[in-house]
C-alpha positions as CSV (number, residue, x, y, z in Angstrom):
1,M,122.3,94.1,-63.8
2,N,119.5,93.0,-65.7
3,L,119.7,93.3,-70.3
4,I,117.8,96.8,-70.0
5,N,120.2,98.3,-67.8
6,K,123.1,96.6,-69.7
7,L,121.5,98.1,-73.1
8,K,121.3,101.7,-71.6
9,A,125.0,101.5,-70.3
10,E,126.7,100.2,-73.6
11,W,124.2,102.3,-75.6
12,S,125.2,105.5,-76.9
13,P,123.3,107.2,-79.5
14,A,124.9,108.4,-82.5
15,V,125.9,112.2,-82.2
16,S,124.5,113.8,-85.5
17,V,126.8,116.6,-87.1
18,V,124.7,119.4,-88.7
19,S,126.4,121.3,-90.7
20,E,125.7,125.0,-90.5
21,T,123.7,126.8,-93.5
22,P,125.2,130.1,-95.2
23,A,122.3,132.1,-93.3
24,Q,123.0,130.8,-89.4
25,A,126.6,131.6,-90.2
26,K,125.4,135.2,-91.0
27,I,123.6,135.3,-87.9
28,D,126.2,134.0,-85.6
29,A,128.1,137.0,-87.4
30,L,125.4,139.4,-87.1
31,A,125.3,138.8,-83.0
32,D,128.7,138.6,-82.4
33,V,128.6,142.3,-84.3
34,L,126.0,143.3,-82.0
35,A,127.6,142.0,-79.1
36,E,130.7,143.8,-79.7
37,L,128.5,146.8,-80.5
38,Q,126.8,146.5,-76.8
39,K,129.9,146.7,-75.1
40,H,130.4,150.5,-75.9
41,G,126.8,151.2,-75.5
42,R,122.6,150.8,-76.5
43,V,122.2,149.6,-80.3
44,T,119.5,150.1,-82.4
45,L,119.3,148.0,-85.6
46,G,116.3,148.5,-87.7
47,M,114.6,149.6,-91.1
48,Y,113.5,153.2,-89.9
49,S,112.4,155.1,-92.8
50,N,109.8,154.7,-95.8
51,K,112.3,156.6,-98.0
52,H,115.0,154.1,-97.6
53,S,114.3,150.5,-98.1
54,G,117.3,149.6,-96.5
55,W,118.8,148.5,-92.5
56,H,120.5,151.4,-89.9
57,C,122.5,150.7,-87.0
58,A,123.4,153.2,-84.4
59,V,125.1,152.8,-81.2
60,D,124.5,155.5,-78.2
61,M,127.8,155.6,-76.6
62,N,128.2,155.6,-73.1
63,I,130.3,158.3,-71.6
64,A,130.1,159.7,-68.1
65,L,129.6,163.5,-68.9
66,N,126.1,164.9,-68.0
67,G,124.6,166.7,-71.0
68,C,126.5,165.0,-73.5
69,K,125.5,162.5,-76.6
70,F,127.9,160.5,-78.3
71,E,126.3,158.8,-81.1
72,I,127.8,156.3,-83.7
73,K,125.8,155.5,-87.1
74,S,126.0,153.0,-90.0
75,K,126.6,155.0,-93.1
76,G,123.0,155.4,-94.0
77,Y,119.5,153.6,-94.1
78,D,120.3,152.0,-96.9
79,A,122.6,149.2,-95.9
80,P,121.3,145.5,-97.9
81,T,121.4,143.5,-94.5
82,P,120.9,144.3,-91.1
83,L,124.9,143.0,-90.9
84,Q,126.1,145.5,-93.1
85,A,124.7,148.2,-91.1
86,A,126.2,146.6,-88.2
87,Q,129.6,146.3,-89.1
88,E,129.5,149.6,-90.8
89,C,128.9,151.2,-87.5
90,L,131.2,148.9,-85.7
91,E,134.1,150.1,-88.2
92,N,132.8,153.8,-87.5
93,V,133.5,152.8,-83.7
94,Q,136.9,151.8,-83.9
95,T,137.7,154.7,-86.0
96,A,136.4,157.3,-83.4
97,F,138.5,155.5,-80.9
98,S,141.5,155.4,-83.3
99,S,140.8,158.9,-84.1
100,I,140.5,160.1,-80.4
101,Q,143.3,158.2,-79.5
102,G,145.5,159.6,-82.0
103,E,144.5,163.0,-80.7
104,I,145.6,162.3,-76.9
């Protein structure tokens, strides 16, 4: 084995560990919440009003009834972050499921 091949075989680059910044953690948390919401239907998240300066999230829930629509939304159009709007929406989805299961 020549010297270059020997060095390549023995050399292992140092693995740098990059610590996650709070902003990256929020993005991951937002992605997790959106992925959970997406299991239930089509998710919309954005700033939709000129009157309000906040975020809003909604899910058009998957239902098997023709002519019916079931939409769950965040509390309003004024969530300070997209994560908060998505979390509010997910809480409302969970509350709706609990309510429906309690009535069955």
